[in-house]
C-alpha positions as CSV (number, residue, x, y, z in Angstrom):
1,M,0.0,0.0,0.1
2,N,1.2,3.4,-1.2
3,H,1.4,5.9,1.7
4,L,0.1,9.2,0.0
5,L,-0.2,11.7,2.7
6,N,3.3,13.9,2.5
7,N,2.1,17.0,4.4
8,I,0.2,18.1,1.5
9,Q,-2.1,20.4,3.5
10,G,-2.4,20.8,7.3
11,F,-5.6,20.5,8.9
12,V,-7.1,24.0,9.5
13,M,-7.4,24.4,13.3
14,G,-9.9,27.6,12.8
15,G,-12.0,25.1,10.5
16,Y,-14.2,26.7,8.0
17,A,-14.8,30.3,9.2
18,G,-14.9,32.3,6.0
19,N,-17.9,34.3,4.5
20,H,-20.1,31.4,5.2
21,L,-19.9,29.5,8.4
22,M,-22.1,26.5,7.3
23,G,-21.0,23.1,6.0
24,I,-21.1,22.7,2.3
25,S,-20.6,19.6,-0.1
26,D,-19.5,21.3,-3.3
27,T,-16.1,23.0,-4.0
28,D,-14.0,23.5,-7.1
29,V,-10.5,22.0,-6.5
30,A,-7.7,21.8,-9.0
31,V,-7.8,18.7,-11.6
32,G,-5.3,16.1,-11.5
33,A,-4.6,12.4,-12.5
34,S,-2.5,11.5,-9.6
35,A,-3.4,9.7,-6.4
36,G,-2.0,12.4,-4.3
37,V,-4.7,14.7,-5.6
38,T,-7.3,12.3,-3.7
39,T,-5.4,13.1,-0.4
40,A,-5.3,16.7,-1.0
41,S,-8.9,17.0,-2.0
42,A,-10.1,14.8,1.0
43,I,-8.2,17.3,3.4
44,V,-9.4,20.4,1.6
45,Q,-13.1,18.8,1.6
46,F,-13.1,18.1,5.4
47,N,-12.0,21.5,6.1
48,K,-14.8,23.1,4.1
49,A,-17.4,20.6,5.4
50,A,-16.6,20.3,8.9
51,V,-17.9,23.1,11.2
52,A,-17.3,21.4,14.8
53,P,-13.5,21.5,14.9
54,A,-13.4,25.5,14.8
55,T,-15.9,25.5,18.0
56,I,-14.1,22.9,20.4
57,T,-10.6,22.1,22.0
58,M,-8.5,20.2,19.9
59,G,-5.4,18.3,21.4
60,S,-3.0,16.0,19.7
61,A,-1.5,12.8,21.2
62,A,2.0,13.0,22.2
63,K,4.3,10.6,20.4
64,G,4.1,7.0,21.5
65,S,0.5,7.7,23.0
66,I,-3.1,7.3,21.7
67,N,-4.4,9.2,24.6
68,V,-5.2,12.9,25.0
69,S,-5.8,14.3,28.5
70,F,-7.7,17.8,28.8
71,P,-7.3,19.2,32.4
72,E,-10.4,20.6,34.1
73,W,-9.6,23.0,37.0
74,S,-11.5,23.7,39.9
75,K,-13.5,26.8,40.2
76,I,-12.3,29.5,42.8
77,A,-15.1,31.1,44.7
78,V,-14.8,35.1,45.1
79,S,-15.1,34.3,48.9
80,S,-11.7,32.7,48.6
81,V,-10.0,36.0,48.1
82,T,-9.0,37.7,51.4
83,N,-9.2,41.3,51.8
84,N,-6.3,42.4,54.1
85,S,-7.3,45.4,56.6
86,A,-4.9,48.3,57.0
87,G,-2.0,47.7,59.0
88,A,-2.5,44.0,58.3
89,E,-1.0,43.4,55.0
90,G,1.5,41.0,56.3
91,A,-1.0,38.8,57.8
92,D,-1.4,35.0,56.7
93,T,-4.2,34.4,54.4
94,A,-6.0,31.0,54.2
95,V,-4.9,28.6,51.8
96,T,-7.1,27.7,49.0
97,D,-6.7,24.2,47.3
98,L,-6.4,24.3,43.5
99,T,-7.2,21.0,42.0
100,S,-7.8,19.9,38.5
101,V,-9.3,16.6,36.9
102,A,-7.8,15.1,33.7
103,N,-10.6,14.2,31.2
104,T,-8.7,11.5,29.0
105,V,-9.9,10.4,25.8
106,E,-8.5,7.4,23.8
107,V,-8.0,8.0,20.0
108,L,-9.7,5.8,17.7
109,R,-9.8,5.0,14.0
110,N,-12.8,6.4,11.9
111,S,-12.4,5.2,8.3
112,I,-14.2,4.7,5.1
113,T,-13.3,2.9,2.0
114,A,-14.2,3.2,-1.5
115,Q,-13.5,1.2,-4.7
116,L,-13.2,2.7,-8.2
117,P,-13.5,0.2,-11.0
118,D,-10.9,1.0,-13.9
119,L,-13.9,1.4,-16.3
120,V,-15.1,4.0,-14.1
121,V,-11.8,5.8,-13.8
122,H,-11.1,5.7,-17.7
123,G,-14.6,6.9,-18.5
124,S,-14.9,9.6,-16.0
125,G,-11.8,11.9,-17.1
126,D,-9.0,13.1,-15.0
127,D,-10.9,14.6,-12.3
128,I,-12.2,11.4,-11.2
129,L,-9.7,11.1,-8.2
130,V,-10.6,14.7,-7.1
131,Q,-14.1,13.9,-7.1
132,A,-13.5,10.6,-5.0
133,G,-11.4,12.8,-2.5
134,Q,-14.5,15.3,-2.1
135,V,-16.6,12.2,-1.3
136,L,-14.6,11.0,1.3
137,G,-13.6,14.1,2.7
138,N,-17.3,14.9,3.0
139,A,-18.0,11.6,4.7
140,V,-15.4,11.9,7.3
141,A,-16.2,15.5,8.1
142,A,-20.0,14.4,8.5
143,E,-18.8,11.8,11.0
144,F,-16.7,14.1,13.0
145,D,-19.7,16.6,13.3
146,N,-22.1,13.7,14.1
147,N,-19.7,12.5,16.9
148,V,-19.7,16.2,18.4
149,C,-23.3,16.7,17.9
150,A,-24.2,13.5,19.9
151,L,-22.6,15.1,23.0
152,F,-25.2,18.1,23.0
153,D,-27.8,16.1,24.7
154,S,-25.3,15.6,27.5
155,F,-25.2,19.0,28.5
156,A,-27.1,19.5,31.9
157,T,-28.6,23.0,30.8
158,S,-31.2,23.1,28.0
159,K,-33.2,26.1,26.7
160,G,-36.1,26.0,24.1
161,T,-39.1,23.6,24.0
162,S,-39.9,20.9,21.8
163,T,-43.3,22.3,20.9
164,E,-42.0,25.7,19.7
165,G,-39.3,27.0,17.1
166,L,-36.1,28.7,18.0
167,R,-36.4,32.2,19.6
168,W,-33.9,34.6,20.1
169,L,-34.9,34.7,23.7
170,D,-33.6,31.0,23.8
171,I,-30.6,32.0,22.6
172,M,-29.9,34.9,25.2
173,D,-31.1,32.7,27.9
174,A,-28.2,30.1,26.9
175,V,-25.8,33.1,27.0
176,A,-26.8,34.0,30.5
177,S,-26.2,30.5,31.6
178,L,-22.8,30.4,30.0
179,E,-21.9,33.9,31.6
180,T,-23.2,32.7,34.9
181,N,-20.7,29.5,35.0
182,D,-18.0,31.4,33.6
183,A,-17.8,30.0,30.3
184,P,-15.0,31.9,28.4
185,R,-15.8,33.4,25.1
186,P,-16.1,33.1,22.2
187,Y,-19.3,31.3,21.8
188,S,-20.5,29.0,19.0
189,A,-23.9,28.0,18.1
190,V,-24.4,24.7,16.2
191,L,-27.8,24.2,14.9
192,H,-29.7,22.2,12.7
193,P,-30.4,24.2,9.4
194,S,-34.3,24.0,10.2
195,Q,-33.5,25.5,13.6
196,M,-32.1,28.6,11.6
197,Y,-34.4,28.9,8.8
198,G,-38.2,28.3,7.8
199,S,-41.2,29.0,9.7
200,F,-39.8,27.2,13.0
201,G,-36.2,28.8,12.5
202,L,-34.3,31.7,14.1
203,S,-35.2,33.6,10.8
204,N,-38.9,33.5,12.0
205,E,-37.8,36.5,14.2
206,L,-37.9,38.6,11.1
207,G,-41.6,38.6,11.3
208,Q,-44.0,40.9,13.5
209,V,-44.3,40.5,17.1
210,A,-47.4,38.3,16.5
211,A,-45.3,35.6,14.4
212,V,-46.1,32.0,14.8
213,N,-44.5,29.4,16.3
214,G,-43.4,31.0,19.6
215,S,-41.1,33.6,18.0
216,N,-41.7,37.4,19.4
217,G,-40.4,39.4,16.4
218,A,-36.9,40.1,17.8
219,F,-35.5,41.1,14.5
220,A,-38.6,43.0,13.2
221,G,-38.3,46.6,12.1
222,G,-34.9,46.3,10.8
223,S,-31.5,45.4,12.7
224,S,-28.1,43.9,12.0
225,A,-29.6,40.4,12.2
226,S,-32.2,41.3,9.6
227,E,-29.8,42.5,7.4
228,Q,-27.6,39.5,7.5
229,F,-30.6,37.5,6.7
230,M,-32.0,39.5,4.0
231,N,-28.7,40.5,2.2
232,A,-26.6,37.5,2.8
233,G,-29.1,34.7,3.1
234,F,-27.4,33.4,6.4
235,V,-26.1,34.7,9.6
236,T,-22.5,34.5,10.7
237,S,-22.5,36.4,14.0
238,L,-25.1,37.8,16.5
239,A,-24.4,39.1,19.9
240,G,-20.7,37.7,19.6
241,I,-21.8,34.2,19.0
242,N,-20.5,32.6,15.9
243,F,-23.5,30.7,14.1
244,Y,-22.9,27.4,12.4
245,T,-25.3,24.9,10.9
246,S,-24.9,21.3,10.3
247,P,-27.4,18.6,9.1
248,Q,-25.7,16.2,11.8
249,V,-27.7,17.9,14.6
250,A,-29.5,15.1,16.5
251,D,-33.3,14.7,16.5
252,G,-35.3,14.8,19.7
253,S,-38.0,12.1,20.3
254,D,-38.5,12.2,16.4
255,A,-37.4,14.1,13.4
256,S,-39.7,17.0,14.0
257,E,-37.5,18.0,16.9
258,K,-33.8,19.1,17.1
259,K,-31.2,19.3,19.7
260,G,-28.5,22.0,18.8
261,A,-26.1,23.8,21.3
262,I,-24.6,27.1,22.1
263,Y,-21.1,26.3,24.1
264,A,-17.5,27.8,24.7
265,K,-14.6,25.7,23.4
266,T,-13.9,24.5,26.9
267,A,-17.3,22.5,26.7
268,L,-16.1,19.8,24.4
269,G,-12.8,18.5,23.3
270,A,-11.3,16.2,20.8
271,G,-8.1,14.2,20.8
272,F,-6.6,13.3,17.6
273,I,-3.3,11.8,16.2
274,D,-1.4,14.0,14.1
275,R,-0.6,12.3,10.6
276,G,1.3,15.2,9.0
277,A,1.2,18.9,9.1
278,G,-1.7,19.0,11.8
279,S,-4.0,16.7,9.9
280,F,-5.7,13.7,11.4
281,L,-6.6,12.3,7.9
282,D,-4.6,9.8,6.2
283,V,-5.7,8.6,2.6
284,E,-4.0,5.5,0.9
285,T,-4.6,3.3,-2.2
286,D,-4.2,-0.2,-3.0
287,R,-4.4,-1.8,-6.3
288,N,-6.9,-4.6,-6.5
289,A,-5.5,-6.0,-9.8
290,L,-7.9,-9.1,-9.9
291,G,-10.9,-6.8,-9.5
292,A,-9.6,-4.2,-12.2
293,S,-10.1,-1.4,-9.6
294,T,-8.2,0.9,-7.3
295,V,-9.1,0.8,-3.4
296,I,-9.0,4.3,-1.6
297,A,-9.0,4.1,2.0
298,C,-9.6,7.2,4.0
299,N,-8.8,7.2,7.7
300,G,-9.5,9.9,10.4
301,Y,-8.0,9.5,14.0
302,W,-10.0,11.1,16.6
303,A,-12.3,10.8,19.7
304,V,-14.6,13.4,21.2
305,T,-15.4,14.0,25.0
306,E,-17.3,16.3,26.9
307,L,-14.9,18.7,29.1
308,V,-16.9,21.2,31.3
309,D,-20.5,20.5,31.1
310,L,-21.7,23.8,32.3
311,H,-20.0,25.6,29.4
312,G,-22.7,24.2,27.1
313,V,-26.3,24.8,26.9
314,E,-28.5,22.3,24.7
315,I,-30.9,24.2,22.3
316,F,-34.1,22.0,22.0
317,T,-36.6,23.2,19.5
318,E,-39.3,22.0,17.2
319,I,-38.7,22.3,13.4
320,S,-42.0,21.1,11.7
């Protein structure tokens, strides 16, 4: 098996945070007829389609280990600070215990294998390997987001209701919870597309106060939020929160409900194995002569975990 990953492109730790903060499936990539293009295309497509890496704490496993530890420090109460009185500045103060708990995750292999028959390769032109790389990269990106979104339901705090659409009030209630629990900014909102758009989405707040599905017209009458919705068709940031959408956001009791989340980077973490230049993707090919085909294997080495529970808030809403 020929190892193809030669530091072609590093994993972008900031994730896909350009003009459009939502995952997409189509991208134009340079066309080539070498298997190395498949690797580059897979990594590029992962960076474009995955939204979760930019929103959580990423940690690479040290050489010789497949485990990554994320420390969680104890919270120091304001009452632990001693106010020395005048003339007693040199008095001893009470000692406060500073403790930490290690959240350790074991990195695992996440893989997908595709087989390209020779007739398909010869009949599809030079860009077939690029297309294969896009498909593999998109699939792995979707699985990474799926792993992260599956953790949202474990947050102890939840806002919204399964009988109403997403309201701006729910977003602000979530921020209040995060601020109360000292969750450091920036905050990210990862929501299902139907939680952002449509008659049950946040876009419904563009209507009047008497709008349907629980909204209260928070963006009615003109605002920076309504301008983003109207001019660009999507929202990237509101009240200092970066907004992302992902179809991997999990259902509630059925497909008419979704469980997104708003959280700080400290809420969730992902351990990964650096396969070169900061990327945890590894693409290899193997020739199947008897089957007249080329096998392409795409491996991603990661595992996700919850870090600080109160630094995340589930957003539970109805979407239809």
